[in-house]
N, C-alpha and C positions, 0 to 999 in steps of 0.2 A: 504494500500500500504506500502510495506517495502522499506528499502533503496535499496535492491537488485532490486526490481521492478522498482524503480525510475531510477536506473542506466541502466537497460535494456531499459526503455522507452526513455531515453536520447540517448542511443546508436542507437536505432531504428530510432528515428525521425531526429537526426542530422547525421545519417549515419557515425558514428564513431565506432572505436573498443570499446569493453567493457572496456578495460583497460583505454583508454582515457576518456570515460564517467565516470568511477569510479573516476579518478583524478579530473574531473570537479565537480562532486557532493561533494566529500570530501573537495575540496577547498572552495566551497560555505558554507558548514556546519562549517568548521574551521573558516572562516571569520566571520560568525554570532556569534560563541562562543567567539572569540577574542574581537569583538566589545561589546558584552554584558558584558564580564569580565571587560572591560575598562570603563563601565558605559555609553556607547553610545547607542543611540536609532537607530534602523534600520527600515527604512520605504521603503516598496516596493509598489509603486503606483498600485492600482487595485488589490492588494493581501492583504496587511495588514501591521501591524507594530509590531516589537518585542522590548521589553524594560525589565528592571528589576524592581521589586518592593521589598521594604524592609518589612520583617516580623518582628514584635516585639518579644522580648523574652516572653516566657510563661511557665506556669507550666503544664506539661503533666502528664500522668499516664501510667505506665507499665501495659499493659492489662493482663500479665501473673501473676504478683505478686501483682498488685494493688498499688504499692508504687509510690509516687510522684517523678517526674523527671523534672529537669529544662531543657527546650529546649531553646538554645541560639537564638539570633536574626540572621537572614540570608537573603540573597538576593535570590529571585526566578525569573525565566524567566516568562514573561507574553506576550501572543500574542493577539492582537486585530485585528480581521478581518476587511477589508474595507467594505464599503457599497456595492461596486461592487461585491465583493466575496460573501457577504451574499445574494445579489440578484441572482447571478448565481447559488448558491447552492439551493435556494428556487424556482428557475424557474420551473414552471409547477406544483408545489405542490398546489398553490392556485387554479389552473384550476381543479385539481382533486377534491378538497373539494367543489368547487362551482358547479361541474357538478351534474345534477339531478340523483337521484338513479334510477336504472332500476326498472320497475314494478315487483312486486312479482309474482312468477309463480302461476297460478290458482290452487286451491286444486283439487286433483284427486279423 
């Protein structure tokens, strides 16, 4: 799903104009980015949580030249899905794997 698909879905379900839906989606994304920049944790019950993690500085390698490059420390966004979201995503997959295999067709 792309951002445009999400905007269309909000527009359809909330019966809003596409322009209004775009403002809503952009506002949500901007709020998440601002909170992460400020070092805040975002928790959406039943969906998951967003936070930042600190990466240590390291020595990397330029794949083209092979020369060593110093990669500075940086913050990266991290998403941890809730148990409820994990269960919803995996709903029905256990049933498929537990279902018995149909018998093989008899040789002709």
